[in-house]
KEKE-3310 file (N, C-alpha, C; in steps of 0.2 Angstrom, whole numbers, plus 5000, padded with zeros to 4 digits):
npx = (4167:4152:4135:4123:4108:4092:4080:4067:4061:4045:4033:4018:4003:3991:3979:3983:3991:3980:3972:3982:3984:3970:3969:3979:3973:3961:3966:3974:3966:3958:3966:3973:3981:3989:3986:3997:3994:3980:3978:3972:3965:3967:3960:3970:3964:3958:3970:3976:3969:3967:3968:3960:3963:3976:3987:3989:4003:4010:4010:4019:4029:4021:4015:4025:4033:4024:4019:4023:4021:4027:4032:4020:4013:4022:4020:4006:4003:4002:4017:4019:4009:4015:4027:4023:4016:4029:4035:4027:4024:4025:4012:4010:4006:3995:3988:3984:3976:3966:3960:3956:3947:3938:3935:3928:3917:3910:3906:3897:3888)
npy = (5521:5529:5523:5531:5538:5530:5533:5529:5512:5507:5496:5488:5484:5472:5479:5490:5485:5481:5491:5500:5492:5493:5506:5507:5499:5507:5519:5515:5505:5511:5517:5518:5508:5504:5488:5475:5462:5462:5473:5485:5499:5495:5494:5495:5487:5476:5469:5465:5455:5446:5433:5427:5422:5425:5439:5446:5439:5449:5460:5467:5471:5479:5489:5494:5505:5514:5514:5508:5492:5479:5480:5482:5471:5460:5463:5462:5449:5432:5424:5410:5412:5423:5416:5407:5414:5421:5410:5406:5401:5409:5409:5403:5413:5409:5401:5410:5418:5410:5407:5421:5423:5413:5418:5431:5426:5420:5432:5438:5429)
npz = (4494:4495:4492:4482:4490:4488:4494:4505:4507:4501:4507:4504:4512:4511:4508:4502:4491:4484:4481:4474:4462:4458:4454:4445:4435:4433:4428:4417:4408:4399:4390:4373:4360:4344:4339:4333:4330:4327:4319:4322:4333:4351:4367:4382:4393:4385:4381:4393:4396:4386:4382:4390:4405:4405:4400:4383:4374:4369:4376:4384:4374:4366:4375:4384:4381:4384:4396:4413:4411:4412:4425:4432:4429:4435:4448:4450:4445:4452:4457:4450:4440:4432:4429:4420:4410:4406:4400:4389:4372:4357:4345:4329:4314:4307:4315:4325:4317:4314:4328:4332:4322:4326:4339:4335:4328:4338:4346:4338:4337)
capx = (4163:4145:4130:4117:4101:4086:4074:4064:4057:4038:4029:4011:3999:3985:3974:3988:3992:3973:3971:3987:3981:3964:3970:3982:3968:3956:3971:3977:3962:3955:3972:3973:3986:3988:3988:4000:3991:3973:3978:3968:3967:3963:3962:3974:3960:3959:3977:3978:3965:3966:3967:3955:3966:3983:3988:3992:4009:4014:4008:4026:4032:4016:4013:4031:4035:4019:4017:4027:4018:4031:4033:4014:4011:4025:4017:3999:4002:4006:4023:4017:4007:4021:4032:4018:4017:4035:4036:4022:4027:4021:4008:4011:4001:3989:3985:3982:3971:3960:3957:3953:3940:3932:3932:3924:3910:3906:3904:3892:3881)
capy = (5525:5529:5523:5537:5535:5529:5534:5523:5507:5507:5491:5489:5479:5468:5484:5495:5483:5480:5499:5501:5488:5495:5513:5506:5497:5512:5524:5512:5501:5515:5519:5513:5508:5500:5481:5473:5456:5464:5478:5491:5501:5491:5497:5491:5482:5470:5466:5463:5449:5445:5425:5425:5421:5428:5444:5445:5438:5455:5466:5471:5474:5485:5495:5495:5511:5520:5512:5502:5486:5473:5480:5481:5463:5457:5465:5460:5442:5428:5420:5405:5414:5427:5411:5404:5420:5421:5404:5406:5400:5413:5405:5405:5417:5405:5398:5416:5421:5405:5409:5427:5422:5410:5423:5436:5423:5419:5438:5440:5424)
capz = (4491:4497:4487:4482:4493:4484:4497:4509:4502:4503:4508:4503:4515:4507:4505:4499:4485:4480:4479:4469:4456:4455:4453:4439:4430:4431:4424:4410:4405:4394:4385:4367:4356:4338:4340:4327:4328:4325:4314:4324:4340:4356:4374:4387:4395:4380:4380:4399:4398:4378:4381:4396:4411:4403:4396:4377:4374:4366:4380:4386:4368:4363:4380:4387:4379:4385:4403:4416:4410:4415:4433:4434:4428:4439:4454:4450:4444:4457:4454:4446:4433:4429:4426:4415:4406:4402:4395:4383:4365:4352:4341:4322:4312:4305:4322:4328:4313:4316:4334:4331:4318:4330:4344:4331:4327:4345:4348:4333:4339)
cpx = (4155:4140:4125:4110:4096:4080:4072:4060:4050:4035:4022:4008:3995:3981:3978:3989:3987:3973:3976:3985:3975:3965:3974:3977:3963:3960:3972:3972:3959:3960:3971:3980:3985:3991:3991:3997:3983:3973:3974:3969:3963:3966:3966:3970:3959:3965:3978:3974:3963:3965:3963:3959:3973:3982:3990:4000:4014:4013:4014:4028:4027:4015:4019:4033:4030:4018:4021:4024:4020:4031:4026:4012:4014:4022:4010:3998:4006:4012:4022:4015:4012:4025:4029:4018:4023:4038:4032:4027:4022:4018:4010:4005:3995:3985:3981:3976:3965:3956:3954:3947:3935:3930:3927:3916:3907:3904:3898:3886:3878)
cpy = (5523:5528:5529:5534:5535:5531:5527:5518:5507:5500:5491:5483:5476:5474:5488:5492:5482:5487:5501:5498:5491:5502:5513:5504:5503:5518:5521:5508:5505:5518:5514:5513:5503:5492:5478:5467:5458:5469:5485:5493:5497:5495:5492:5484:5475:5466:5463:5456:5446:5437:5422:5427:5427:5434:5442:5443:5444:5461:5470:5475:5480:5491:5496:5502:5517:5520:5508:5495:5481:5474:5479:5474:5459:5458:5462:5452:5437:5425:5415:5407:5418:5421:5409:5408:5420:5416:5403:5406:5404:5408:5408:5409:5414:5403:5404:5419:5417:5406:5416:5426:5418:5415:5428:5432:5422:5425:5440:5435:5427)
cpz = (4493:4492:4488:4485:4489:4488:4500:4505:4505:4502:4508:4508:4510:4503:4501:4492:4480:4477:4474:4462:4454:4452:4446:4434:4428:4427:4418:4406:4398:4388:4379:4363:4350:4340:4334:4324:4325:4319:4316:4331:4345:4363:4378:4390:4391:4380:4387:4400:4390:4379:4387:4403:4410:4399:4389:4378:4372:4370:4382:4380:4366:4368:4384:4386:4382:4394:4406:4417:4414:4422:4436:4435:4434:4447:4455:4450:4449:4453:4449:4439:4429:4425:4419:4409:4402:4399:4390:4376:4361:4347:4334:4320:4310:4310:4325:4324:4314:4322:4334:4327:4322:4336:4341:4330:4333:4347:4344:4335:4344)
residu = (MET:ALA:LYS:PRO:SER:GLN:GLY:PRO:LYS:VAL:SER:LEU:ASP:GLY:PHE:GLY:PHE:PHE:SER:LYS:CYS:TYR:VAL:MET:LYS:GLU:LYS:TYR:ASP:LYS:LEU:GLN:CYS:ARG:CYS:PRO:ARG:LEU:GLY:HIS:GLU:VAL:ALA:PHE:SER:TYR:CYS:ARG:GLN:GLU:SER:GLY:VAL:MET:PRO:CYS:GLN:ARG:ILE:ILE:ALA:CYS:TRP:GLY:VAL:LEU:ILE:PRO:VAL:GLU:THR:TRP:LEU:LYS:ASP:GLU:MET:PRO:ALA:GLU:GLN:TRP:ASP:LEU:PHE:CYS:ARG:GLN:GLU:PRO:GLU:ASP:LYS:LEU:THR:THR:LEU:VAL:ASP:LEU:VAL:GLY:LYS:ALA:ARG:LYS:VAL:GLN:ASP)
# end
């Protein structure tokens, strides 16, 4: 039984990969959705770098219904960073709240 054709596989060179990532950032960074942790609307750009180097732990759960965020993250992140991201332990609510208050104070100062 023959498998249906899925079309040619496209391989991106270094520049093609970079431009794809750039276009996706430009396209998605300004989109907003409600953050269950913060309780208000946030832009995708915030979630993408919420903890500095790593994306928010909930980015796939929050954005996965709107954009292909998991595929995009796998493509953009180095394999080691993707593995580290997947192995993150969720923080308890109190720790998260204390961290958010600390970040808010730094922004105000």
